[in-house]
N, C-alpha and C positions, 0 to 999 in steps of 0.2 A: 444869739445869747450874748449878754454883756460879760465883759471880763470879770473873773472872780479872783479875789486876793486872800492870802492868809499871812499870818505872822508866824515866823519860826523863831524860837527863842531858846537860849541857854539861861534858865531861870535864875539860878544862884548868881551867875556872873552878870545878869542884867543886860545881856546882849540880845539883840533881835534884828531881824531883817524881814522885808516884805517880799512875798513871791506871788507871781501870777500863775494860776492854774492853766495848763495846756489842754483845755477842753477839746480843741480841734484835733489834737494829735493823740491824746490818750483819754478818750471819753469815759471808758469803763473805770479806769484807775481814779480819775478825777471825781467821778460820781461816788465811788466807794469812800474815798478819803473825805470829801466834803460832807457826806452823810454821817460820818463818824466823828467829826470835829465837835468839841476839842479833844485832842489826844495828847497825852503826856506820859513819858516813861524815862526810866534810867538811861542815861546816855552812855554810849560806847564810842571809842575812837577806833577806826579801822586798823587792823594789823596788815592786811594784804593789799587793800585797794589804795592806800596812801592817805589822801587828804579828804577824809570822810568822817562825819559823825552821824550816829544813827541811834534809834531806839527800836525795841522789839515789842510787838503787840500781839495779842490773840487775834484771830481773824475777825474782821468786822464787816466784810462784804457778804451779800447773799450768795454770791459766787465769786471766786477769785478772778480778777481781770485777766484777759489774755495778754500775751506778750506784745503790747502795742507800743509804738515809738521806742523800740529797744536800743540799748547801747551797752558796750563793754568799755567805752572810753568817755566817761562823764567829764564834763567841763565845769569850771567854777560857776557856782550858782545853780547847778542842776539839782532837782529833788527827784529821787528815785524810789521806786516801790519794788520790793523783792518779796517772794514767797518761798519759805523753806519748810521742809518737813522737820519734825523733831530730831530724826536720825541725822539729817544733814548738819544740824548744829550741835550734835552730841559728841563729835570727835574732840578729843582732848586738846588738839591744837587750836581750837576756837576759844578755849578758856571759859566756856559756860558750864562745864561739868557734865553731868549726865544729860541724856536726851531730854529736851524740853517737853512738857506735857502737851497733849493735843496733837492732832494730825498736821497742823499748819501754824507757822509763826510768820507774821508780817513784819518786815524790816522797812522802816521809812528813814531815808538817808538824805543828808545834805552834803554835797561836795563843795569844798570851799577854796580849793586851789587847783592848779594844773597838774598834769602828768599822772592821772589816775588810770589804772588798768584793772578791770574786774576779772582777774585770773587768780583762782585759789589753788594752791599747791595740792590740796587733797582731792578736789572735785573738778578742776578745770575751769573753763569759762563760766562766768556767772552774769548773764545779761540781766539788766534791770530795765524797768519801765520809767522813762523820763516823763513825769507828770506835772512838773512845775519848774519855774525858773525865777531866781531871785532878781528883783528889779530895783531894790533899794536896800542899802545897809550891808552889802556883802563884805566890805572892808572891815567894819566893826565886828561882824560875826566871824570872819576869818581870823582876826586877832584873838578873839575869845576861844575859837577852836584850837588855835596854836597853843594858847595858854593851857587849855585842857590837855593837850598832848604832852606838854612839858611838866605840868604840875599834878595831873591826875583828874580822873572823872568822878571820884567818890563823892556822893552827895549831890551831884548835878543831874538835872533833868533836861530833856529836850522836849519842847512843846510845840504843837501845831494848833493854831486857833484861827477862826475866821477874822479877817481884818475889817 
């Protein structure tokens, strides 16, 4: 299979990067995401994991992918896929308010800098599926993510589109 690429962007800031899907390491997650593109949602900056931006989506796969190509220490440029129940995201410390509707929420994340650790004080280790890697434009995207951290995420969207 030929390599597949997508564009990840912070739309209001006009920042984008290009990522390659890791079909050989996370085939189920890659198939699920690719089949659902384009995806766009309100962006959040991580509180626990450090250098991460993400968007939350209703489930879009026929079946949620297994934990393939897992990590708890994502590196700069990793794209990760997480699945959470509404109850997992309902705790007040997450800042989302009440439990989210539906049995599953999908979290698609971009890690833009080093020293990330997927350890949540409420629930413990939170392994994610590494399904893509940024191959171009990480510096521009990291600067926009840092700006998002310092100035706020209100009104910003994180989008994933086929390149």
